[in-house]
C-alpha positions in Angstrom: -63.4 -162.6 -11.9 -64.9 -166.0 -12.7 -68.7 -165.7 -13.4 -69.2 -169.4 -14.2 -71.0 -171.8 -11.9 -68.9 -174.3 -9.9 -68.3 -177.5 -11.8 -70.7 -179.6 -9.7 -73.5 -177.0 -10.1 -72.9 -177.1 -13.9 -73.0 -180.9 -13.8 -76.3 -180.8 -11.9 -77.7 -178.3 -14.5 -76.9 -180.7 -17.3 -78.4 -183.6 -15.6 -81.5 -181.7 -14.8 -81.8 -180.5 -18.4 -81.7 -184.1 -19.7 -84.2 -185.2 -17.1 -86.5 -182.3 -18.1 -86.3 -183.2 -21.8 -87.2 -186.8 -21.1 -90.0 -186.0 -18.7 -91.7 -183.3 -20.7 -91.7 -185.0 -24.1 -95.2 -184.9 -25.4 -96.7 -182.5 -22.7 -99.1 -179.9 -24.1 -98.6 -177.4 -21.3 -95.1 -176.4 -20.1 -96.0 -173.4 -18.1 -96.6 -173.0 -14.4 -95.3 -176.5 -13.8 -94.7 -175.8 -10.1 -98.3 -175.0 -9.6 -100.3 -176.7 -12.4 -98.0 -179.6 -13.4 -99.1 -182.3 -10.9 -97.4 -185.7 -11.1 -96.8 -188.1 -8.2 -94.6 -190.2 -10.4 -92.3 -187.2 -11.2 -92.1 -186.2 -7.6 -91.0 -189.7 -6.6 -88.4 -189.6 -9.4 -87.1 -186.4 -7.9 -86.9 -188.1 -4.5 -85.0 -191.0 -5.9 -82.4 -188.6 -7.4 -82.0 -186.8 -4.1 -83.4 -183.6 -5.6 -86.0 -183.0 -2.9 -84.6 -181.3 0.2 -81.4 -180.8 -1.7 -80.3 -178.0 0.7 -81.7 -179.6 3.9 -79.1 -180.5 6.5 -78.0 -184.1 6.6 -79.4 -184.6 10.1 -82.9 -184.2 8.5 -82.1 -186.5 5.6 -81.2 -183.8 3.1 -78.3 -183.6 0.7 -76.8 -180.6 2.4 -76.0 -178.9 -0.9 -75.6 -175.2 -1.4 -78.5 -172.8 -2.3 -77.0 -172.5 -5.7 -77.7 -176.2 -6.3 -81.3 -175.8 -5.5 -81.6 -172.6 -7.6 -80.1 -174.1 -10.7 -82.2 -177.3 -10.3 -85.5 -175.4 -9.8 -84.8 -173.0 -12.6 -84.0 -175.8 -15.0 -87.0 -177.9 -14.0 -89.6 -175.1 -14.0 -88.2 -173.3 -17.0 -88.6 -176.5 -19.0 -92.0 -177.4 -17.7 -91.3 -180.4 -15.5 -94.5 -181.2 -13.5 -93.2 -180.8 -10.0 -96.4 -179.5 -8.3 -97.0 -182.7 -6.2 -93.9 -182.0 -4.1 -93.2 -178.3 -4.6 -95.0 -176.9 -1.6 -93.6 -179.5 0.7 -90.0 -179.1 -0.6 -90.1 -175.3 -0.8 -91.7 -174.4 2.5 -93.3 -177.2 4.6 -90.1 -179.0 5.1 -88.1 -175.9 6.1 -90.9 -174.8 8.5 -91.0 -178.3 10.2 -87.2 -178.3 10.5 -87.4 -174.9 12.3 -90.6 -175.2 14.3 -91.8 -178.8 14.2 -91.5 -181.3 17.1 -89.1 -184.2 16.8 -92.1 -186.5 16.2 -93.5 -184.3 13.5 -90.1 -184.3 11.8 -89.8 -188.1 12.0 -93.3 -188.6 10.7 -93.2 -186.1 7.8 -89.7 -185.2 6.6 -88.8 -188.7 5.2 -92.0 -188.9 3.2 -91.4 -185.4 1.8 -87.9 -186.3 0.8 -89.1 -189.4 -1.0 -91.7 -187.4 -3.0 -94.6 -189.6 -1.6 -96.1 -186.8 0.6 -98.1 -184.1 -1.0 -99.3 -181.0 0.9 -101.6 -178.0 0.5 -101.5 -174.8 2.5 -104.6 -173.5 4.2 -104.1 -169.7 4.4 -106.5 -167.6 2.3 -110.1 -167.3 3.1 -113.0 -165.6 1.3 -112.6 -162.4 3.3 -108.9 -162.9 4.1 -106.9 -163.2 1.0 -103.7 -161.1 1.3 -104.6 -160.1 4.9 -103.5 -163.2 6.8 -104.4 -161.7 10.2 -108.1 -161.6 9.2 -108.5 -165.4 9.1 -111.6 -166.7 10.9 -111.3 -170.4 10.6 -111.4 -171.5 14.3 -109.7 -174.3 16.2 -111.0 -174.8 19.7 -109.3 -177.2 22.0 -111.3 -180.0 23.5 -109.2 -182.3 25.6 -106.6 -184.0 23.3 -107.9 -182.5 20.1 -108.5 -179.2 18.3 -111.9 -179.0 16.7 -111.6 -177.0 13.4 -114.5 -175.2 11.8 -114.3 -172.8 8.9 -113.5 -172.3 5.3 -110.4 -171.8 3.1 -110.2 -170.8 -0.6 -107.5 -170.8 -3.3 -106.1 -173.9 -1.6 -104.0 -175.4 -4.4 -104.2 -179.2 -4.6 -106.4 -179.6 -1.6 -108.3 -182.3 -3.7 -105.2 -184.4 -4.0 -103.0 -183.5 -1.0 -102.2 -185.8 1.9 -101.9 -183.1 4.4 -102.9 -179.4 4.9 -100.7 -177.0 6.7 -103.6 -175.0 8.3 -103.5 -171.4 9.6 -106.4 -171.0 12.0 -107.5 -168.8 14.9 -107.1 -170.4 18.3 -107.6 -167.3 20.5 -110.5 -165.2 19.2 -110.1 -162.6 22.0 -106.4 -161.9 21.3 -105.3 -159.1 18.9 -105.6 -160.2 15.3 -101.9 -160.9 14.8 -101.5 -162.8 18.1 -104.4 -165.3 18.2 -103.5 -167.7 15.3 -101.8 -171.1 15.3 -100.6 -173.7 12.7 -101.9 -177.3 12.5 -101.0 -180.3 10.4 -104.3 -181.6 9.2 -104.7 -185.1 7.6 -106.8 -184.5 4.5 -108.6 -187.8 5.1 -110.1 -186.6 8.4 -113.9 -186.7 8.6 -115.6 -183.4 8.2 -113.4 -182.1 5.3 -115.2 -181.1 2.1 -113.0 -180.1 -0.9 -114.5 -178.4 -3.9 -112.2 -177.8 -6.9 -112.5 -174.4 -8.6 -112.1 -174.4 -12.4 -110.4 -171.3 -13.7 -110.8 -170.0 -17.3 -107.5 -171.5 -18.4 -108.9 -175.0 -17.7 -107.0 -175.7 -14.6 -108.7 -176.9 -11.4 -105.9 -176.9 -8.8 -107.4 -174.1 -6.8 -109.9 -175.4 -4.3 -112.4 -174.4 -1.7 -112.1 -176.3 1.5 -114.8 -176.5 4.3 -113.9 -177.8 7.8 -116.9 -179.0 9.8 -115.9 -180.1 13.3 -112.7 -181.7 12.1 -110.7 -183.2 14.9 -106.9 -182.6 14.9 -104.7 -184.1 17.6 -103.0 -181.5 19.7 -99.7 -183.1 18.8 -100.2 -181.7 15.3 -99.7 -178.1 16.6 -96.6 -176.7 14.9 -94.5 -174.3 16.9 -96.0 -172.0 19.5 -99.7 -171.8 20.3 -101.0 -168.4 19.0 -97.6 -167.9 17.4 -98.6 -168.4 13.8 -98.2 -164.9 12.4 -94.4 -164.7 13.0 -94.0 -168.3 11.7 -96.1 -167.6 8.6 -94.0 -164.5 7.8 -91.0 -166.7 7.8 -92.8 -169.3 5.6 -93.8 -166.5 3.1 -90.1 -165.6 2.8 -89.6 -169.1 1.4 -92.6 -168.6 -0.9 -92.2 -165.2 -2.4 -88.5 -164.9 -3.3 -87.9 -168.0 -5.3 -87.2 -168.7 -8.9 -90.7 -170.1 -9.4 -92.0 -166.5 -9.4 -89.8 -165.7 -12.4 -89.5 -168.8 -14.6 -93.1 -170.1 -14.7 -93.6 -169.2 -18.4 -89.9 -169.2 -19.5 -90.7 -172.0 -22.0 -93.4 -169.8 -23.5 -90.9 -167.0 -24.0 -88.4 -169.4 -25.6 -90.9 -170.8 -28.1 -92.5 -167.4 -28.8 -89.1 -165.9 -29.6 -89.0 -168.3 -32.6 -91.9 -166.3 -34.2 -90.3 -162.8 -33.9 -88.6 -162.8 -37.3 -87.2 -159.4 -38.5 -89.9 -157.2 -37.0 -87.9 -154.4 -35.2 -90.5 -153.7 -32.5 -90.8 -157.4 -31.6 -87.1 -157.9 -31.6 -86.6 -154.9 -29.3 -89.3 -156.2 -26.9 -87.7 -159.6 -26.8 -84.3 -158.1 -26.0 -85.9 -156.1 -23.2 -87.6 -159.2 -21.8 -84.3 -161.2 -21.9 -82.6 -158.4 -20.0 -85.4 -158.2 -17.5 -85.1 -161.9 -16.9 -81.5 -161.4 -15.9 -82.5 -158.7 -13.5 -85.2 -160.9 -11.9 -82.7 -163.8 -11.7 -80.2 -161.6 -9.8 -82.9 -160.5 -7.4 -83.8 -164.2 -6.8 -80.1 -165.1 -6.4 -79.8 -162.5 -3.7 -82.7 -164.0 -1.9 -81.5 -167.6 -2.1 -77.9 -166.6 -1.0 -79.3 -164.7 2.0 -77.9 -161.3 0.7 -81.2 -159.5 0.3 -82.5 -157.0 3.0 -85.2 -158.2 5.4 -88.6 -158.4 3.7 -87.1 -157.7 0.3 -88.8 -160.8 -1.1 -91.8 -158.6 -1.5 -89.9 -156.6 -4.1 -88.5 -159.7 -5.7 -91.9 -161.2 -6.2 -93.4 -158.0 -7.5 -90.7 -157.6 -10.1 -90.8 -161.3 -11.2 -94.5 -161.7 -11.4 -95.1 -158.5 -13.3 -92.4 -159.7 -15.6 -94.3 -162.9 -16.2 -97.3 -160.9 -17.2 -95.1 -159.0 -19.7 -94.0 -162.3 -21.2 -97.6 -163.4 -21.6 -98.4 -160.1 -23.4 -95.4 -160.5 -25.7 -96.4 -164.1 -26.6 -99.9 -162.9 -27.5 -98.5 -160.0 -29.6 -96.2 -162.2 -31.7 -98.8 -164.9 -32.2 -101.4 -162.3 -33.3 -104.9 -163.6 -34.2 -103.8 -167.2 -33.4 -103.8 -166.2 -29.7 -107.6 -166.5 -29.8 -107.3 -170.2 -30.6 -107.0 -172.8 -27.9 -103.3 -172.9 -27.3 -100.5 -172.5 -24.7 -100.5 -168.8 -25.5 -104.3 -168.4 -25.0 -104.1 -170.4 -21.8 -101.3 -168.2 -20.5 -103.1 -165.0 -21.4 -106.1 -166.2 -19.3 -103.8 -167.3 -16.5 -101.5 -164.3 -16.3 -103.5 -162.2 -13.9 -103.0 -164.8 -11.3 -99.2 -164.2 -11.2 -99.6 -161.0 -9.3 -102.4 -162.2 -7.0 -101.2 -165.6 -5.6 -98.7 -165.4 -2.8 -99.8 -161.9 -1.9 -101.2 -159.3 -4.3 -98.8 -156.7 -5.8 -100.7 -154.0 -4.1 -100.1 -155.5 -0.6 -96.5 -156.3 -1.5 -95.9 -152.7 -2.5 -97.2 -151.6 0.9 -94.7 -154.1 2.5 -91.9 -152.6 0.4 -92.8 -149.1 1.4 -93.2 -149.8 5.2 -90.7 -152.6 5.9 -88.0 -152.0 3.3 -88.0 -148.3 2.7 -89.3 -147.3 6.1 -92.0 -144.9 4.8 -94.8 -143.7 7.1 -98.1 -145.5 6.9 
């Protein structure tokens, strides 16, 4: 049995590795590059190489490559700290959602700009009292003639301060059952009435944002999919979000560099060996997701394993660095940031409930 990648996939991996080395030379932070590393220039470079929408069908302008191509490309870029955040949300989930649910006009307007790397998006899901419980959102969109008028608040909206568009989940029928009264809108972030307030976390990053919508008018043509059909659409979007290599490889560069400090200490060597084995397990879980071989809703299990693994990497790096961890460094930053791995994209507690109910079929 041949376990090697196909020749064209290996060639892409080599090309991406060279691109990563050139792009990250001199960068101080190589971790969380899909969420913290924001560079419009890098995203446009990815677009010029045809690396955005690499698996999209040719009819939508994509390269029509296999899921393996995207997997290897993303693992190489993220694992080496390439700052891809400006295009990551759009490439990972907005484009696929628009291809599935968007109107032809929405597709003509947005897909080419996403493919070129010139269009940056944020996702308006979480709210102060509706973090992992998507059905609890209260941001309202009321139809008035040819527009929806949006009022409400979102939080943890990554890159809202720099995004061109927001993919907004909002309530359009307050009298319907919680899971049946939500819709999805494309909101131009330059619209009057939008107030974005960046939130600085203790790692020094400020990509999380609080967003207030005060009578923001959104043309009805920017409704994506079915009116009041957001919950089913969002569950499909979260499948794109939760089962990818970004949930495993965020601090792979930190593991690589920390491994150089292990020396002959037997406990540290054993821990490193365990982490390397666990990475392989997570990688296989992600591969099952991207190849469409995982059971329905299993992305919850994949994300749980991968993000808890990332926290173990952070703890290992702190252990081998010892007292130096208390200094301002990549290790200190990652220790501060690590709790976020199992919160963003759905908390581990919520995901374990999903695993129990939807994968294992256990009673509620």
